[in-house]
N, C-alpha and C positions, 0 to 999 in steps of 0.2 A: 585286809586279806580275808577272803571267805574261808570258813572252816567247814569240815564235814559235820553232819549230824552226829550226836554222841553215839559211841559204840563200845562194846566190850572187846577186850583183847585177850587172846590165848596163844600160847606157843606150843606147837606140837613137837614131840621128840622122836616120833616114828611115823611111818606111813600109816600103819594100822591105827594109831591114836588119832591122826588127822581125819581119817575116814570115819572113825567112831564119833568124833566131835561133829562132823558134818551130818552124820546120821541123826544124832540127838538134837542138834540145833535147827536142822531143816533149812529151808530156803532163805532164812534170815542171816545165814553165815556165808562167808566167802574166804577162800584161801588167799594169802598175800605172800609174795616173794620179793620181787623188786619193787612193785607198787607204782611204777611209773605210769601205768595206764589207769589202774583202779582208783588210786587216791585223787588224781585230778577230777575224775568223774564224780567222786563222792563230794569233793569240794564244791563242784558246780551243782550238786544235788541232782545229777543225772542218774545216780545210783545211790541207794541208801540201804545199809545193812546194819543189823544190830550186833553182829559179831564178826571180827576179823581173826583168822587163824594163821599165825605166822609159821611158815614151813621152812625157814632158812636153815634150821638145825637138821633138816633132812638131806642136806647136800652130800653127806657120806653115802646115802642110799641112792640119790637121784641126780648127781652131777657127774657125768662121765661121757666120754666119747670112745666107743669100742669099734674098731674096724676088724671085721671078721671075713672069712671067705664067704662070699655070697650076700653079705649084708653089713650095714653100719647101724649101730644102736647108739642113740644119744639120749641121756637122761633129761627129764623135763626141767630140772633145776640147773642145767648147764647154762652158764651166762654167755651173752653175746661176745664178750671179750675172749672167752675160752674157745668159742667157735672160730673167732678171727685168728687167734694165735696158735691153733692146733697145728702140729707138724704133719700128722697123718691124714687129716681130713681133706686138705686141698688136692692131694694126689689122686683121690677118688672122686671128689665132688668139688671142683674149683668154684662152682657157683656160690658156695658158702662164703668164701673170701670176698668175691665180688659184692655180695649183698651186705655182709657185715661192715664193710668199709663205709657204706652210705646209710647205715641205720643210726639214727639219733646222734648223740655226741658221746665223748668218753664217759660221762656220768651215767648215761643210759646204758652204754655197753658194759660198764662195770657192775651194774646191778640187775639189769633186765635179763630175763631167762627165755629159753626156747619155749617152754611150756606156757609161760605167761603170755608170750606173744601170740601163740596159737589160740589159747583159751579166751583172749580178749576178742578174737573173731572180728576185728575191724576190717572192713573190705579193702582198706588201703595198706594193710600190714604186709611188709616185704617178705618175711619168712614164710607166710602162708603161700605166696607165689612159689617160693623155693621148694617147699614140701609138696605142693601140687605137681610141680614140674618133675620132681624125682619119684613120684608115685609112692609117697610115704604111707605108712600105716601107724595109727596111734594106739598105744596100749593104755587102756582105761581100767583102773582098779576100783572096786567097790566092796561092799560087805560080802558079796557072794563070789568074789574072786576077780579074775582079769577077763577082759574081752578086747579084741583087736578090731579097730574100725579103720577102713581105708579113708584117705583124705576126701574122696568123693562123697562120703557119708558123714564126715566129721562136722562140717558146717551145715547147720539147719536153717540159717538165716543170718542177717546182720547182727553181730554181737551175741550170737547164740550157737552153741555147739551140741554135740551128742553126749557130752559129759553130764551125767545126772546130778541132782542135788547132793547125793551122798557118795559121789565118786570123784576121783581125781586122775588127771593125766599123769602117767609116770614115765613113759618112754615113747620115743618116736623111732621107727625102724625104716630103713631105706634099702631097697634091694640093689645089689651091685651086679652089673652085667658087663661082660668084656667089651673092649673096643669102643668105649663110649667116653663122652665128656659133656661139659655143661657150661653155661654162662648166664649172667644176670645183668640187666640194665635198668636204670631208674631215672626218671625226670622229676625233679622237685623244684619248688620255687626258691628254696635256700637250703644250704647244706644241713642234712639231718632232719629235714622236714618230712611230713607224710608225703607219699608219692602222689604226683599228678597222675602218672601211670608208671607201673613197673612190669617187667617181663622177665621170665626165665625160660631157658631152652635147654633140653638135653637130647643128645643124638647118640646113636650106636651105629657103627659102620660095618659093612661086610668086608671080606678080604679083598674084593675087587673094586673097592672105593665107592660102593653105593650106600645109600642110607637104609640101614636095616630097620630102624625104628626111630621115632622122635616124639618128644613131648614138649608142649609149650604151656606155661601157666602165666596168667595175667592177674594183676591186682589193681584196684582203684577204678575198675571199669564195669562194675556191677554190684549187686547186693552181696555177693560172696566172691571169694577168689575163684577165678574162672579157668577151667581146663579147656583145651581146644582139641577134642578128638578128631574133628574134621581136618585139622592141620596135620595130625599124625598120619591120617589116611592118605593125604595128598603127597606126603614126603616119602613114604615107604617105597623102596625099590627104585628110587630115582637117583641119578647122579647129581651131586651138589652143584648149584649154579646160582648166580645172582637172580636169574629169572625165577628159579624155584623159590628162593627166599622172598622175592617180591610177591609171588602168588600166595605164600604162607601169610605174609603181612596183610594182603587183601582179605584173606579168610579171617584173620584176627580182628580186623576193623569191622567186618560185617557181622561177626559172631558175638562181639562184646556188647554190653548194655550200659554205657556210661551215662551219667546225668550231669547237667551243667551246674557248676557251683563256683565258688570264689577262685578255685584253682584253674578253671578253664571251661570252655564250651564243649558240647558233645562232639562237634566236628574236630576240634583240636585234640580231644582225647582219642578219638578214633584214628586220627593221623598218627599220634604217638604209639598207639597199639600196633599199627602197621610197621612203623619205623623201628620200634624196639624189638619186635618179633624178627624182623629182617636182620638186625645187628646181632642179636643173641644167637640166632641160628648160624650166622656166618662165623662167629667166634667159636661156638661150640664145635662146629665141624672142623675148624682149623686146629683146635686143641685135640680133637680126636684123631688127627692125622689125615684128614680129608683134604681135598683140593681147595 
């Protein structure tokens, strides 16, 4: 079995200490929580760091789900299992339960975290599509305090985020709007695998049954998780219908940038982008009380 290159290990006991360690050690250091993405990359020598800073003792500070009027706040160290088992979260965002059922396996869900998933910045990562769909904002803390970065600016490239070398993601915030709901779909080659394509949809309805607003987020179809503003524009003000969902799917297929790999051809992935967009919109509208 291949082992990672030698590294030093430290355990942080506060967010401030973790940031101080990152500041002193520089780009040779990385934070580790669940480790399900970072450690395999280190074993394959795709990533090499001289220091790993264990932040699991920060769960008292960074593991929570808070549903407030107008927003939901989720700590970066909240585990997948906690997102899946939350009592309050599905009532506001059922998309989380949809996605968490198909993320990894019980071992991954018991250790992996929301923050780790987003900071890995894998273009096929499912929660990235969820956060893009829900128009989330990421709270990043550093030596000079906090800053809030929208999802559209959080990813700067494959496996690269707006989080600086001496910063850490501490919280993700989701705006809550009335008369809305959401859904998620994923196609993978085997249960728990990376997505061939995944899609999330969120819709908000007017009192007379029209789509007031909508958002679609796709993963595994480009260098970053892909938002689809042209779909939002096409859906606003229209009565839900199969024809409208089909049109949204056509826009998704045309707007994404998949590459051929062992999971499928470009044509197949565009087909999935269209089909999953159609399905998630239909389910999100139904959950929101639409036709």
